[in-house]
Chimera marker file (.cmm) of the C-alpha trace (Angstrom):
<marker_set name="trace">
<marker id="1" x="104.821" y="118.622" z="-36.062" r="1" g="1" b="0" radius="0.5"/>
<marker id="2" x="102.213" y="118.299" z="-38.811" r="1" g="1" b="0" radius="0.5"/>
<marker id="3" x="102.306" y="121.978" z="-39.404" r="1" g="1" b="0" radius="0.5"/>
<marker id="4" x="106.158" y="121.927" z="-39.977" r="1" g="1" b="0" radius="0.5"/>
<marker id="5" x="105.981" y="118.506" z="-41.911" r="1" g="1" b="0" radius="0.5"/>
<marker id="6" x="103.511" y="119.886" z="-44.447" r="1" g="1" b="0" radius="0.5"/>
<marker id="7" x="105.431" y="123.054" z="-45.040" r="1" g="1" b="0" radius="0.5"/>
<marker id="8" x="107.417" y="123.297" z="-48.271" r="1" g="1" b="0" radius="0.5"/>
<marker id="9" x="111.255" y="122.934" z="-48.072" r="1" g="1" b="0" radius="0.5"/>
<marker id="10" x="113.315" y="126.060" z="-48.419" r="1" g="1" b="0" radius="0.5"/>
<marker id="11" x="115.454" y="128.348" z="-46.600" r="1" g="1" b="0" radius="0.5"/>
<marker id="12" x="114.953" y="128.625" z="-42.847" r="1" g="1" b="0" radius="0.5"/>
<marker id="13" x="113.255" y="132.023" z="-43.022" r="1" g="1" b="0" radius="0.5"/>
<marker id="14" x="110.501" y="130.627" z="-45.164" r="1" g="1" b="0" radius="0.5"/>
<marker id="15" x="109.723" y="128.078" z="-42.513" r="1" g="1" b="0" radius="0.5"/>
<marker id="16" x="109.468" y="130.626" z="-39.882" r="1" g="1" b="0" radius="0.5"/>
<marker id="17" x="107.335" y="132.941" z="-41.983" r="1" g="1" b="0" radius="0.5"/>
<marker id="18" x="104.959" y="129.999" z="-43.038" r="1" g="1" b="0" radius="0.5"/>
<marker id="19" x="104.817" y="128.710" z="-39.549" r="1" g="1" b="0" radius="0.5"/>
<marker id="20" x="103.932" y="132.159" z="-38.085" r="1" g="1" b="0" radius="0.5"/>
<marker id="21" x="101.323" y="132.729" z="-40.634" r="1" g="1" b="0" radius="0.5"/>
<marker id="22" x="99.810" y="129.353" z="-39.987" r="1" g="1" b="0" radius="0.5"/>
<marker id="23" x="99.929" y="129.741" z="-36.097" r="1" g="1" b="0" radius="0.5"/>
<marker id="24" x="98.147" y="133.103" z="-36.483" r="1" g="1" b="0" radius="0.5"/>
<marker id="25" x="95.492" y="131.476" z="-38.607" r="1" g="1" b="0" radius="0.5"/>
<marker id="26" x="95.072" y="128.604" z="-36.194" r="1" g="1" b="0" radius="0.5"/>
<marker id="27" x="94.901" y="131.167" z="-33.278" r="1" g="1" b="0" radius="0.5"/>
<marker id="28" x="92.331" y="133.223" z="-35.024" r="1" g="1" b="0" radius="0.5"/>
<marker id="29" x="90.320" y="130.170" z="-35.854" r="1" g="1" b="0" radius="0.5"/>
<marker id="30" x="90.411" y="128.843" z="-32.295" r="1" g="1" b="0" radius="0.5"/>
<marker id="31" x="89.454" y="132.363" z="-30.953" r="1" g="1" b="0" radius="0.5"/>
<marker id="32" x="86.570" y="132.759" z="-33.481" r="1" g="1" b="0" radius="0.5"/>
<marker id="33" x="85.286" y="129.208" z="-32.846" r="1" g="1" b="0" radius="0.5"/>
<marker id="34" x="85.567" y="129.670" z="-29.028" r="1" g="1" b="0" radius="0.5"/>
<marker id="35" x="83.714" y="132.939" z="-29.196" r="1" g="1" b="0" radius="0.5"/>
<marker id="36" x="80.957" y="131.201" z="-31.220" r="1" g="1" b="0" radius="0.5"/>
<marker id="37" x="80.798" y="128.347" z="-28.876" r="1" g="1" b="0" radius="0.5"/>
<marker id="38" x="80.602" y="130.640" z="-25.949" r="1" g="1" b="0" radius="0.5"/>
<marker id="39" x="77.772" y="132.681" z="-27.455" r="1" g="1" b="0" radius="0.5"/>
<marker id="40" x="75.878" y="129.539" z="-28.394" r="1" g="1" b="0" radius="0.5"/>
<marker id="41" x="76.347" y="128.090" z="-24.829" r="1" g="1" b="0" radius="0.5"/>
<marker id="42" x="74.996" y="131.451" z="-23.434" r="1" g="1" b="0" radius="0.5"/>
<marker id="43" x="71.988" y="131.198" z="-25.821" r="1" g="1" b="0" radius="0.5"/>
<marker id="44" x="71.139" y="127.693" z="-24.669" r="1" g="1" b="0" radius="0.5"/>
<marker id="45" x="71.993" y="127.942" z="-20.971" r="1" g="1" b="0" radius="0.5"/>
<marker id="46" x="70.802" y="131.537" z="-20.203" r="1" g="1" b="0" radius="0.5"/>
<marker id="47" x="67.127" y="130.590" z="-20.429" r="1" g="1" b="0" radius="0.5"/>
<marker id="48" x="67.662" y="127.451" z="-18.575" r="1" g="1" b="0" radius="0.5"/>
<marker id="49" x="69.157" y="129.546" z="-15.629" r="1" g="1" b="0" radius="0.5"/>
<marker id="50" x="66.292" y="131.749" z="-15.525" r="1" g="1" b="0" radius="0.5"/>
<marker id="51" x="63.810" y="128.858" z="-15.620" r="1" g="1" b="0" radius="0.5"/>
<marker id="52" x="65.807" y="127.280" z="-12.862" r="1" g="1" b="0" radius="0.5"/>
<marker id="53" x="65.440" y="130.360" z="-10.699" r="1" g="1" b="0" radius="0.5"/>
<marker id="54" x="61.719" y="130.447" z="-11.238" r="1" g="1" b="0" radius="0.5"/>
<marker id="55" x="61.437" y="126.744" z="-10.435" r="1" g="1" b="0" radius="0.5"/>
<marker id="56" x="63.432" y="127.332" z="-7.264" r="1" g="1" b="0" radius="0.5"/>
<marker id="57" x="61.108" y="130.278" z="-6.226" r="1" g="1" b="0" radius="0.5"/>
<marker id="58" x="58.081" y="128.123" z="-6.964" r="1" g="1" b="0" radius="0.5"/>
<marker id="59" x="59.562" y="125.234" z="-4.776" r="1" g="1" b="0" radius="0.5"/>
<marker id="60" x="60.126" y="127.727" z="-1.860" r="1" g="1" b="0" radius="0.5"/>
<marker id="61" x="56.377" y="128.778" z="-1.992" r="1" g="1" b="0" radius="0.5"/>
<marker id="62" x="56.386" y="131.782" z="-4.149" r="1" g="1" b="0" radius="0.5"/>
<marker id="63" x="53.312" y="130.665" z="-6.253" r="1" g="1" b="0" radius="0.5"/>
<marker id="64" x="53.460" y="133.834" z="-8.326" r="1" g="1" b="0" radius="0.5"/>
<marker id="65" x="57.038" y="132.854" z="-9.687" r="1" g="1" b="0" radius="0.5"/>
<marker id="66" x="57.065" y="132.514" z="-13.499" r="1" g="1" b="0" radius="0.5"/>
<marker id="67" x="59.775" y="132.216" z="-16.120" r="1" g="1" b="0" radius="0.5"/>
<marker id="68" x="60.631" y="135.303" z="-17.924" r="1" g="1" b="0" radius="0.5"/>
<marker id="69" x="58.238" y="136.452" z="-20.746" r="1" g="1" b="0" radius="0.5"/>
<marker id="70" x="61.011" y="136.856" z="-23.305" r="1" g="1" b="0" radius="0.5"/>
<marker id="71" x="61.707" y="133.145" z="-22.936" r="1" g="1" b="0" radius="0.5"/>
<marker id="72" x="58.088" y="132.311" z="-23.701" r="1" g="1" b="0" radius="0.5"/>
<marker id="73" x="58.389" y="134.045" z="-27.113" r="1" g="1" b="0" radius="0.5"/>
<marker id="74" x="61.249" y="131.678" z="-28.293" r="1" g="1" b="0" radius="0.5"/>
<marker id="75" x="60.098" y="129.212" z="-30.908" r="1" g="1" b="0" radius="0.5"/>
<marker id="76" x="62.338" y="126.366" z="-29.866" r="1" g="1" b="0" radius="0.5"/>
<marker id="77" x="62.109" y="123.490" z="-27.267" r="1" g="1" b="0" radius="0.5"/>
<marker id="78" x="63.286" y="125.823" z="-24.464" r="1" g="1" b="0" radius="0.5"/>
<marker id="79" x="60.404" y="128.039" z="-25.257" r="1" g="1" b="0" radius="0.5"/>
<marker id="80" x="57.906" y="125.255" z="-25.193" r="1" g="1" b="0" radius="0.5"/>
<marker id="81" x="59.309" y="124.073" z="-21.877" r="1" g="1" b="0" radius="0.5"/>
<marker id="82" x="58.995" y="127.573" z="-20.353" r="1" g="1" b="0" radius="0.5"/>
<marker id="83" x="55.340" y="127.925" z="-21.601" r="1" g="1" b="0" radius="0.5"/>
<marker id="84" x="54.461" y="124.435" z="-20.103" r="1" g="1" b="0" radius="0.5"/>
<marker id="85" x="56.349" y="125.471" z="-16.783" r="1" g="1" b="0" radius="0.5"/>
<marker id="86" x="54.206" y="128.685" z="-16.552" r="1" g="1" b="0" radius="0.5"/>
<marker id="87" x="50.994" y="126.908" z="-17.244" r="1" g="1" b="0" radius="0.5"/>
<marker id="88" x="51.892" y="124.375" z="-14.561" r="1" g="1" b="0" radius="0.5"/>
<marker id="89" x="52.680" y="127.298" z="-12.206" r="1" g="1" b="0" radius="0.5"/>
<marker id="90" x="49.375" y="128.969" z="-12.965" r="1" g="1" b="0" radius="0.5"/>
<marker id="91" x="47.523" y="125.800" z="-12.357" r="1" g="1" b="0" radius="0.5"/>
<marker id="92" x="49.303" y="125.188" z="-9.046" r="1" g="1" b="0" radius="0.5"/>
<marker id="93" x="48.580" y="128.757" z="-7.921" r="1" g="1" b="0" radius="0.5"/>
<marker id="94" x="44.915" y="128.605" z="-8.729" r="1" g="1" b="0" radius="0.5"/>
<marker id="95" x="44.573" y="125.123" z="-6.977" r="1" g="1" b="0" radius="0.5"/>
<marker id="96" x="46.424" y="126.212" z="-3.861" r="1" g="1" b="0" radius="0.5"/>
<marker id="97" x="44.553" y="129.560" z="-3.702" r="1" g="1" b="0" radius="0.5"/>
<marker id="98" x="41.184" y="127.745" z="-4.098" r="1" g="1" b="0" radius="0.5"/>
<marker id="99" x="42.198" y="125.156" z="-1.435" r="1" g="1" b="0" radius="0.5"/>
<marker id="100" x="43.093" y="127.901" z="0.999" r="1" g="1" b="0" radius="0.5"/>
<marker id="101" x="39.784" y="129.686" z="0.327" r="1" g="1" b="0" radius="0.5"/>
<marker id="102" x="37.901" y="126.438" z="0.748" r="1" g="1" b="0" radius="0.5"/>
<marker id="103" x="39.515" y="125.836" z="4.202" r="1" g="1" b="0" radius="0.5"/>
<marker id="104" x="38.846" y="129.293" z="5.234" r="1" g="1" b="0" radius="0.5"/>
<marker id="105" x="35.203" y="129.111" z="4.158" r="1" g="1" b="0" radius="0.5"/>
<marker id="106" x="34.569" y="125.751" z="5.801" r="1" g="1" b="0" radius="0.5"/>
<marker id="107" x="36.178" y="126.687" z="9.097" r="1" g="1" b="0" radius="0.5"/>
<marker id="108" x="34.196" y="129.961" z="9.181" r="1" g="1" b="0" radius="0.5"/>
<marker id="109" x="30.920" y="128.190" z="8.185" r="1" g="1" b="0" radius="0.5"/>
<marker id="110" x="31.480" y="125.527" z="10.993" r="1" g="1" b="0" radius="0.5"/>
<marker id="111" x="31.885" y="128.198" z="13.619" r="1" g="1" b="0" radius="0.5"/>
<marker id="112" x="28.177" y="129.306" z="13.371" r="1" g="1" b="0" radius="0.5"/>
<marker id="113" x="26.523" y="125.758" z="13.999" r="1" g="1" b="0" radius="0.5"/>
<marker id="114" x="29.129" y="125.132" z="16.759" r="1" g="1" b="0" radius="0.5"/>
<marker id="115" x="28.159" y="128.407" z="18.472" r="1" g="1" b="0" radius="0.5"/>
<marker id="116" x="24.513" y="127.389" z="18.279" r="1" g="1" b="0" radius="0.5"/>
<marker id="117" x="25.399" y="124.062" z="19.594" r="1" g="1" b="0" radius="0.5"/>
<marker id="118" x="27.018" y="125.576" z="22.683" r="1" g="1" b="0" radius="0.5"/>
<marker id="119" x="24.019" y="127.839" z="23.215" r="1" g="1" b="0" radius="0.5"/>
<marker id="120" x="21.704" y="124.680" z="23.034" r="1" g="1" b="0" radius="0.5"/>
<marker id="121" x="24.068" y="122.923" z="25.342" r="1" g="1" b="0" radius="0.5"/>
<marker id="122" x="23.983" y="125.749" z="27.956" r="1" g="1" b="0" radius="0.5"/>
<marker id="123" x="20.107" y="125.668" z="27.765" r="1" g="1" b="0" radius="0.5"/>
<marker id="124" x="19.971" y="121.941" z="28.084" r="1" g="1" b="0" radius="0.5"/>
<marker id="125" x="22.191" y="122.153" z="31.259" r="1" g="1" b="0" radius="0.5"/>
<marker id="126" x="19.705" y="124.673" z="32.712" r="1" g="1" b="0" radius="0.5"/>
<marker id="127" x="16.621" y="122.595" z="32.075" r="1" g="1" b="0" radius="0.5"/>
<marker id="128" x="17.948" y="118.990" z="32.680" r="1" g="1" b="0" radius="0.5"/>
<marker id="129" x="18.405" y="117.160" z="35.845" r="1" g="1" b="0" radius="0.5"/>
<marker id="130" x="21.514" y="115.515" z="37.132" r="1" g="1" b="0" radius="0.5"/>
<marker id="131" x="20.939" y="112.360" z="35.273" r="1" g="1" b="0" radius="0.5"/>
<marker id="132" x="21.725" y="114.089" z="32.044" r="1" g="1" b="0" radius="0.5"/>
<marker id="133" x="24.777" y="115.750" z="33.173" r="1" g="1" b="0" radius="0.5"/>
<marker id="134" x="27.267" y="113.082" z="31.966" r="1" g="1" b="0" radius="0.5"/>
<marker id="135" x="25.880" y="113.099" z="28.460" r="1" g="1" b="0" radius="0.5"/>
<marker id="136" x="25.909" y="116.822" z="28.335" r="1" g="1" b="0" radius="0.5"/>
<marker id="137" x="29.512" y="116.850" z="29.527" r="1" g="1" b="0" radius="0.5"/>
<marker id="138" x="30.267" y="114.529" z="26.682" r="1" g="1" b="0" radius="0.5"/>
<marker id="139" x="28.595" y="116.746" z="24.187" r="1" g="1" b="0" radius="0.5"/>
<marker id="140" x="30.575" y="119.698" z="25.659" r="1" g="1" b="0" radius="0.5"/>
<marker id="141" x="33.912" y="117.809" z="25.276" r="1" g="1" b="0" radius="0.5"/>
<marker id="142" x="33.240" y="116.922" z="21.714" r="1" g="1" b="0" radius="0.5"/>
<marker id="143" x="32.011" y="120.421" z="20.904" r="1" g="1" b="0" radius="0.5"/>
<marker id="144" x="35.280" y="121.686" z="22.390" r="1" g="1" b="0" radius="0.5"/>
<marker id="145" x="37.366" y="119.316" z="20.258" r="1" g="1" b="0" radius="0.5"/>
<marker id="146" x="35.508" y="120.497" z="17.122" r="1" g="1" b="0" radius="0.5"/>
<marker id="147" x="36.208" y="124.099" z="18.217" r="1" g="1" b="0" radius="0.5"/>
<marker id="148" x="39.939" y="123.337" z="18.506" r="1" g="1" b="0" radius="0.5"/>
<marker id="149" x="40.049" y="121.567" z="15.077" r="1" g="1" b="0" radius="0.5"/>
<marker id="150" x="38.261" y="124.706" z="13.566" r="1" g="1" b="0" radius="0.5"/>
<marker id="151" x="40.644" y="126.970" z="15.234" r="1" g="1" b="0" radius="0.5"/>
<marker id="152" x="43.624" y="124.907" z="13.704" r="1" g="1" b="0" radius="0.5"/>
<marker id="153" x="41.853" y="125.117" z="10.302" r="1" g="1" b="0" radius="0.5"/>
<marker id="154" x="41.708" y="128.916" z="10.600" r="1" g="1" b="0" radius="0.5"/>
<marker id="155" x="45.405" y="129.107" z="11.609" r="1" g="1" b="0" radius="0.5"/>
<marker id="156" x="46.553" y="126.739" z="8.830" r="1" g="1" b="0" radius="0.5"/>
<marker id="157" x="46.707" y="129.517" z="6.165" r="1" g="1" b="0" radius="0.5"/>
<marker id="158" x="48.539" y="131.708" z="8.561" r="1" g="1" b="0" radius="0.5"/>
<marker id="159" x="51.153" y="129.107" z="9.457" r="1" g="1" b="0" radius="0.5"/>
<marker id="160" x="51.708" y="128.413" z="5.761" r="1" g="1" b="0" radius="0.5"/>
<marker id="161" x="52.080" y="132.095" z="5.079" r="1" g="1" b="0" radius="0.5"/>
<marker id="162" x="54.749" y="132.270" z="7.786" r="1" g="1" b="0" radius="0.5"/>
<marker id="163" x="56.745" y="129.415" z="6.404" r="1" g="1" b="0" radius="0.5"/>
<marker id="164" x="56.662" y="130.491" z="2.760" r="1" g="1" b="0" radius="0.5"/>
<marker id="165" x="58.353" y="133.653" z="1.412" r="1" g="1" b="0" radius="0.5"/>
<marker id="166" x="55.441" y="135.298" z="-0.427" r="1" g="1" b="0" radius="0.5"/>
<marker id="167" x="52.100" y="133.653" z="-0.551" r="1" g="1" b="0" radius="0.5"/>
<marker id="168" x="49.479" y="134.881" z="-2.897" r="1" g="1" b="0" radius="0.5"/>
<marker id="169" x="46.744" y="137.015" z="-1.530" r="1" g="1" b="0" radius="0.5"/>
<link id1="1" id2="2" r="1" g="1" b="0" radius="0.2"/>
<link id1="2" id2="3" r="1" g="1" b="0" radius="0.2"/>
<link id1="3" id2="4" r="1" g="1" b="0" radius="0.2"/>
<link id1="4" id2="5" r="1" g="1" b="0" radius="0.2"/>
<link id1="5" id2="6" r="1" g="1" b="0" radius="0.2"/>
<link id1="6" id2="7" r="1" g="1" b="0" radius="0.2"/>
<link id1="7" id2="8" r="1" g="1" b="0" radius="0.2"/>
<link id1="8" id2="9" r="1" g="1" b="0" radius="0.2"/>
<link id1="9" id2="10" r="1" g="1" b="0" radius="0.2"/>
<link id1="10" id2="11" r="1" g="1" b="0" radius="0.2"/>
<link id1="11" id2="12" r="1" g="1" b="0" radius="0.2"/>
<link id1="12" id2="13" r="1" g="1" b="0" radius="0.2"/>
<link id1="13" id2="14" r="1" g="1" b="0" radius="0.2"/>
<link id1="14" id2="15" r="1" g="1" b="0" radius="0.2"/>
<link id1="15" id2="16" r="1" g="1" b="0" radius="0.2"/>
<link id1="16" id2="17" r="1" g="1" b="0" radius="0.2"/>
<link id1="17" id2="18" r="1" g="1" b="0" radius="0.2"/>
<link id1="18" id2="19" r="1" g="1" b="0" radius="0.2"/>
<link id1="19" id2="20" r="1" g="1" b="0" radius="0.2"/>
<link id1="20" id2="21" r="1" g="1" b="0" radius="0.2"/>
<link id1="21" id2="22" r="1" g="1" b="0" radius="0.2"/>
<link id1="22" id2="23" r="1" g="1" b="0" radius="0.2"/>
<link id1="23" id2="24" r="1" g="1" b="0" radius="0.2"/>
<link id1="24" id2="25" r="1" g="1" b="0" radius="0.2"/>
<link id1="25" id2="26" r="1" g="1" b="0" radius="0.2"/>
<link id1="26" id2="27" r="1" g="1" b="0" radius="0.2"/>
<link id1="27" id2="28" r="1" g="1" b="0" radius="0.2"/>
<link id1="28" id2="29" r="1" g="1" b="0" radius="0.2"/>
<link id1="29" id2="30" r="1" g="1" b="0" radius="0.2"/>
<link id1="30" id2="31" r="1" g="1" b="0" radius="0.2"/>
<link id1="31" id2="32" r="1" g="1" b="0" radius="0.2"/>
<link id1="32" id2="33" r="1" g="1" b="0" radius="0.2"/>
<link id1="33" id2="34" r="1" g="1" b="0" radius="0.2"/>
<link id1="34" id2="35" r="1" g="1" b="0" radius="0.2"/>
<link id1="35" id2="36" r="1" g="1" b="0" radius="0.2"/>
<link id1="36" id2="37" r="1" g="1" b="0" radius="0.2"/>
<link id1="37" id2="38" r="1" g="1" b="0" radius="0.2"/>
<link id1="38" id2="39" r="1" g="1" b="0" radius="0.2"/>
<link id1="39" id2="40" r="1" g="1" b="0" radius="0.2"/>
<link id1="40" id2="41" r="1" g="1" b="0" radius="0.2"/>
<link id1="41" id2="42" r="1" g="1" b="0" radius="0.2"/>
<link id1="42" id2="43" r="1" g="1" b="0" radius="0.2"/>
<link id1="43" id2="44" r="1" g="1" b="0" radius="0.2"/>
<link id1="44" id2="45" r="1" g="1" b="0" radius="0.2"/>
<link id1="45" id2="46" r="1" g="1" b="0" radius="0.2"/>
<link id1="46" id2="47" r="1" g="1" b="0" radius="0.2"/>
<link id1="47" id2="48" r="1" g="1" b="0" radius="0.2"/>
<link id1="48" id2="49" r="1" g="1" b="0" radius="0.2"/>
<link id1="49" id2="50" r="1" g="1" b="0" radius="0.2"/>
<link id1="50" id2="51" r="1" g="1" b="0" radius="0.2"/>
<link id1="51" id2="52" r="1" g="1" b="0" radius="0.2"/>
<link id1="52" id2="53" r="1" g="1" b="0" radius="0.2"/>
<link id1="53" id2="54" r="1" g="1" b="0" radius="0.2"/>
<link id1="54" id2="55" r="1" g="1" b="0" radius="0.2"/>
<link id1="55" id2="56" r="1" g="1" b="0" radius="0.2"/>
<link id1="56" id2="57" r="1" g="1" b="0" radius="0.2"/>
<link id1="57" id2="58" r="1" g="1" b="0" radius="0.2"/>
<link id1="58" id2="59" r="1" g="1" b="0" radius="0.2"/>
<link id1="59" id2="60" r="1" g="1" b="0" radius="0.2"/>
<link id1="60" id2="61" r="1" g="1" b="0" radius="0.2"/>
<link id1="61" id2="62" r="1" g="1" b="0" radius="0.2"/>
<link id1="62" id2="63" r="1" g="1" b="0" radius="0.2"/>
<link id1="63" id2="64" r="1" g="1" b="0" radius="0.2"/>
<link id1="64" id2="65" r="1" g="1" b="0" radius="0.2"/>
<link id1="65" id2="66" r="1" g="1" b="0" radius="0.2"/>
<link id1="66" id2="67" r="1" g="1" b="0" radius="0.2"/>
<link id1="67" id2="68" r="1" g="1" b="0" radius="0.2"/>
<link id1="68" id2="69" r="1" g="1" b="0" radius="0.2"/>
<link id1="69" id2="70" r="1" g="1" b="0" radius="0.2"/>
<link id1="70" id2="71" r="1" g="1" b="0" radius="0.2"/>
<link id1="71" id2="72" r="1" g="1" b="0" radius="0.2"/>
<link id1="72" id2="73" r="1" g="1" b="0" radius="0.2"/>
<link id1="73" id2="74" r="1" g="1" b="0" radius="0.2"/>
<link id1="74" id2="75" r="1" g="1" b="0" radius="0.2"/>
<link id1="75" id2="76" r="1" g="1" b="0" radius="0.2"/>
<link id1="76" id2="77" r="1" g="1" b="0" radius="0.2"/>
<link id1="77" id2="78" r="1" g="1" b="0" radius="0.2"/>
<link id1="78" id2="79" r="1" g="1" b="0" radius="0.2"/>
<link id1="79" id2="80" r="1" g="1" b="0" radius="0.2"/>
<link id1="80" id2="81" r="1" g="1" b="0" radius="0.2"/>
<link id1="81" id2="82" r="1" g="1" b="0" radius="0.2"/>
<link id1="82" id2="83" r="1" g="1" b="0" radius="0.2"/>
<link id1="83" id2="84" r="1" g="1" b="0" radius="0.2"/>
<link id1="84" id2="85" r="1" g="1" b="0" radius="0.2"/>
<link id1="85" id2="86" r="1" g="1" b="0" radius="0.2"/>
<link id1="86" id2="87" r="1" g="1" b="0" radius="0.2"/>
<link id1="87" id2="88" r="1" g="1" b="0" radius="0.2"/>
<link id1="88" id2="89" r="1" g="1" b="0" radius="0.2"/>
<link id1="89" id2="90" r="1" g="1" b="0" radius="0.2"/>
<link id1="90" id2="91" r="1" g="1" b="0" radius="0.2"/>
<link id1="91" id2="92" r="1" g="1" b="0" radius="0.2"/>
<link id1="92" id2="93" r="1" g="1" b="0" radius="0.2"/>
<link id1="93" id2="94" r="1" g="1" b="0" radius="0.2"/>
<link id1="94" id2="95" r="1" g="1" b="0" radius="0.2"/>
<link id1="95" id2="96" r="1" g="1" b="0" radius="0.2"/>
<link id1="96" id2="97" r="1" g="1" b="0" radius="0.2"/>
<link id1="97" id2="98" r="1" g="1" b="0" radius="0.2"/>
<link id1="98" id2="99" r="1" g="1" b="0" radius="0.2"/>
<link id1="99" id2="100" r="1" g="1" b="0" radius="0.2"/>
<link id1="100" id2="101" r="1" g="1" b="0" radius="0.2"/>
<link id1="101" id2="102" r="1" g="1" b="0" radius="0.2"/>
<link id1="102" id2="103" r="1" g="1" b="0" radius="0.2"/>
<link id1="103" id2="104" r="1" g="1" b="0" radius="0.2"/>
<link id1="104" id2="105" r="1" g="1" b="0" radius="0.2"/>
<link id1="105" id2="106" r="1" g="1" b="0" radius="0.2"/>
<link id1="106" id2="107" r="1" g="1" b="0" radius="0.2"/>
<link id1="107" id2="108" r="1" g="1" b="0" radius="0.2"/>
<link id1="108" id2="109" r="1" g="1" b="0" radius="0.2"/>
<link id1="109" id2="110" r="1" g="1" b="0" radius="0.2"/>
<link id1="110" id2="111" r="1" g="1" b="0" radius="0.2"/>
<link id1="111" id2="112" r="1" g="1" b="0" radius="0.2"/>
<link id1="112" id2="113" r="1" g="1" b="0" radius="0.2"/>
<link id1="113" id2="114" r="1" g="1" b="0" radius="0.2"/>
<link id1="114" id2="115" r="1" g="1" b="0" radius="0.2"/>
<link id1="115" id2="116" r="1" g="1" b="0" radius="0.2"/>
<link id1="116" id2="117" r="1" g="1" b="0" radius="0.2"/>
<link id1="117" id2="118" r="1" g="1" b="0" radius="0.2"/>
<link id1="118" id2="119" r="1" g="1" b="0" radius="0.2"/>
<link id1="119" id2="120" r="1" g="1" b="0" radius="0.2"/>
<link id1="120" id2="121" r="1" g="1" b="0" radius="0.2"/>
<link id1="121" id2="122" r="1" g="1" b="0" radius="0.2"/>
<link id1="122" id2="123" r="1" g="1" b="0" radius="0.2"/>
<link id1="123" id2="124" r="1" g="1" b="0" radius="0.2"/>
<link id1="124" id2="125" r="1" g="1" b="0" radius="0.2"/>
<link id1="125" id2="126" r="1" g="1" b="0" radius="0.2"/>
<link id1="126" id2="127" r="1" g="1" b="0" radius="0.2"/>
<link id1="127" id2="128" r="1" g="1" b="0" radius="0.2"/>
<link id1="128" id2="129" r="1" g="1" b="0" radius="0.2"/>
<link id1="129" id2="130" r="1" g="1" b="0" radius="0.2"/>
<link id1="130" id2="131" r="1" g="1" b="0" radius="0.2"/>
<link id1="131" id2="132" r="1" g="1" b="0" radius="0.2"/>
<link id1="132" id2="133" r="1" g="1" b="0" radius="0.2"/>
<link id1="133" id2="134" r="1" g="1" b="0" radius="0.2"/>
<link id1="134" id2="135" r="1" g="1" b="0" radius="0.2"/>
<link id1="135" id2="136" r="1" g="1" b="0" radius="0.2"/>
<link id1="136" id2="137" r="1" g="1" b="0" radius="0.2"/>
<link id1="137" id2="138" r="1" g="1" b="0" radius="0.2"/>
<link id1="138" id2="139" r="1" g="1" b="0" radius="0.2"/>
<link id1="139" id2="140" r="1" g="1" b="0" radius="0.2"/>
<link id1="140" id2="141" r="1" g="1" b="0" radius="0.2"/>
<link id1="141" id2="142" r="1" g="1" b="0" radius="0.2"/>
<link id1="142" id2="143" r="1" g="1" b="0" radius="0.2"/>
<link id1="143" id2="144" r="1" g="1" b="0" radius="0.2"/>
<link id1="144" id2="145" r="1" g="1" b="0" radius="0.2"/>
<link id1="145" id2="146" r="1" g="1" b="0" radius="0.2"/>
<link id1="146" id2="147" r="1" g="1" b="0" radius="0.2"/>
<link id1="147" id2="148" r="1" g="1" b="0" radius="0.2"/>
<link id1="148" id2="149" r="1" g="1" b="0" radius="0.2"/>
<link id1="149" id2="150" r="1" g="1" b="0" radius="0.2"/>
<link id1="150" id2="151" r="1" g="1" b="0" radius="0.2"/>
<link id1="151" id2="152" r="1" g="1" b="0" radius="0.2"/>
<link id1="152" id2="153" r="1" g="1" b="0" radius="0.2"/>
<link id1="153" id2="154" r="1" g="1" b="0" radius="0.2"/>
<link id1="154" id2="155" r="1" g="1" b="0" radius="0.2"/>
<link id1="155" id2="156" r="1" g="1" b="0" radius="0.2"/>
<link id1="156" id2="157" r="1" g="1" b="0" radius="0.2"/>
<link id1="157" id2="158" r="1" g="1" b="0" radius="0.2"/>
<link id1="158" id2="159" r="1" g="1" b="0" radius="0.2"/>
<link id1="159" id2="160" r="1" g="1" b="0" radius="0.2"/>
<link id1="160" id2="161" r="1" g="1" b="0" radius="0.2"/>
<link id1="161" id2="162" r="1" g="1" b="0" radius="0.2"/>
<link id1="162" id2="163" r="1" g="1" b="0" radius="0.2"/>
<link id1="163" id2="164" r="1" g="1" b="0" radius="0.2"/>
<link id1="164" id2="165" r="1" g="1" b="0" radius="0.2"/>
<link id1="165" id2="166" r="1" g="1" b="0" radius="0.2"/>
<link id1="166" id2="167" r="1" g="1" b="0" radius="0.2"/>
<link id1="167" id2="168" r="1" g="1" b="0" radius="0.2"/>
<link id1="168" id2="169" r="1" g="1" b="0" radius="0.2"/>
</marker_set>
């Protein structure tokens, strides 16, 4: 309606010619602006999709997941966000790896004194009388509980590895 109302008055052919030229201009403007908007949306949402995928992998247990390197080189807020995400993922990976190593080291280090305790318990049973048997039985029960807990500590990294897709080495 506005397009026709602003056109100059004249013969009907002129209206059609002006209307078709204006419509073509409007269509061209809409197509060009639509293309520009699409490209801008892809420029902004593409990195977010890659970052989202990396965050999902990290949440599923893949501690080596990082956002793509080309996104880190961006000099805008999305680039800063990706760099912060990758730093956070690095820190989480180091902490989880060191925690797993600590659990493994502790469990193996506790096995040696526990083995020596069991040997001492066997020797004490041989040298003691019947009066000491209830106390030795109690020591043996507690040593067996500790042995089970250490076994669970050793199996913990294996169970975590089975539940996650790709744990770090």
